[in-house]
N, C-alpha and C positions, 0 to 999 in steps of 0.2 A: 378321314382325310380327303384330300382332293387330288385330281390330276388334271393338268392342262392338256387338251387334245387339239392337235393341229394336223394338217395334211400338207405334205411337200410334193410338188411335181418336179419332174426332171427339168433342169435349167434354172432351179433356184427359187421359183415362186412358191410362197407359203400362204396357206389359208389363215383366216381369222382363228382365234383360239376360243374354245368352249371349255367350260369346267365340268368335269366328271366327278361326282361326289361318291365317296365310299363310306357308307354308314357302318358304325361298329356293330358287331353281333349283339344280340340281346344279352343283357346282363343277367346272369343266373348264379345262384349260390349252389356250389357243387358238393359241399360237405354233407355226408350222410347223417341221418337221424335214426335212432338215438345216438347221441355222442358216447364215446367210451366212458364207462363208469368211473366215478371218483370215490374216494374214501375220506371220511372225516379225519382231519389232522395231517393229511398227506398232500404235499404240493401237487397241483394239477395244472396241466397246460395242454391246450388243443388249439391248433390254428385253423380258423375257418377259411374256406377258399371260394373264389368266384371266377367265372370266365365271362368273356364278352365285355361289352361296354368299353370305356376308355379309362384306364388307370390314370391317376391313383384312385383307390377305393376308400370310402369312408363307412365304417361299421357302427351299428347302434342296436340297442334293444328297443323294439317298437311295441311289444306287448308282453305282459308278464314281467317277471324279474328273474335275475340269475340266482343260483344257490348262494346262500350266505357265505361270504368269504371269497367269492370269485368276482372278477371284473373283466370287461371286454375292452381291449385297446382299440380306439376308433381308427387309428391309422394303419394297424397291422392285422386286425381281425384275430388277434391272439386272446383266447379265453384262458385266464390263468388266476392263480391264487391258491389258498388253502381252505377247502370247504370246512365249515364249522358246524354244520347240522346235516343229519341224515334225512333222506327222502328223495322222491322223484319229482323233479321240477320241470315244468313246461313253460317255454318262453318262445318269442318270435324275434328273429334277428332280421335287421334290414341292412342293405348295403346300397350305396349310391356311388356312381362313377364320377370322373372328372370332366365329363362332356359339358361344354358351354354353348349356348346359354341355358340349355335344359338337360340336366343330368338324368341318366337312366336310374331307375331304382328297382330293387328286387327284395322280396322277403321270403323267409322260410321258417316254419315251426320246428322247434327242436325239443328234445326230451333228454334230461341228464339225471341219471340215478346216482345218488351219493349214499354209499353204505356206511354204517357205523364202523368206526375203527375197532380193532380187537380190544376186548375188555382188559382192563388192568386192575389187579387187586392191590389195595393198599393196607387193609386191615380186616381182621376177623374178631368178632365179639360174641361169645367168649373165644379165646384162642387156645384154651387148655381146659380139659376136664379129666376126672378120674374114671378109669375103665369101669364098666358095669353100671354107670350112672343112668339116670332117666333120660327119656327123649327131651330134646330142647330145640329152641329156635336159634339158628345161627344168623347173625347179622354180618353181611359182607359189604364192606365199603370199597370204592374204587371209582373207575371212570369208564365211559362208553357202554354202560348197561342200556339195554333196550327192553321194551315191554315183554318180549318173549325170551329174554335171557334165562338160562337154567343153571342153577348151582349144581355142580357135580361133586360127590363125596367119593373119593377113591375111584373115580371114573363112572360112577352110577348117578343118573339124574335124580334129584330130590325135588319134592314139591317146593316151588319157588314163588315168592311174591315180589313183584316189581314195586319198589317204593319210589325210586327216582333214578335218573341216569347215573347217580353216584352211590346208590344203595339198593341191596336186595336182602330179603330174608328167606331162609330155607328151613323146612321142618326136617330135623335129623332124628330118626327113630333110635330108641334105646339099643336096638340090635346092631347099630353102627358104632357104638361106643365101647 
């Protein structure tokens, strides 16, 4: 902004006016990184913040990309959506202010970890056997399985093979049947 500066003497005479310019403080993104963790399938929302410059601010992704399922609102700086994939994502956010004719800009690198949701079981194959039978391979179908998921039989970990995010197999010894 600006201020008009004049000097007045007793008796009413006043000087010419000069303009004093007040420049906005440097634009800075103040949100900390890493951002709070997200979970696949659960709604996520985090508001990015900045200080300095001259509002309104305009937000964007300037390097990398957001986790799948999330988006950044340009006018509010709200990062929101429902993450659809697990992993740690690194990206850079930019913000520009409303100063004219030359807006200020700032950037900051962020990291956001998205955890897999809790596994959900939908079926077992086989789902029944006769007591005293031989060892067998149990196929477990469901969702949100990750490469190091472990099938537990009555609370005990069993040797598990990751087939896909929706299927695991586990070796069940004869002693468990």
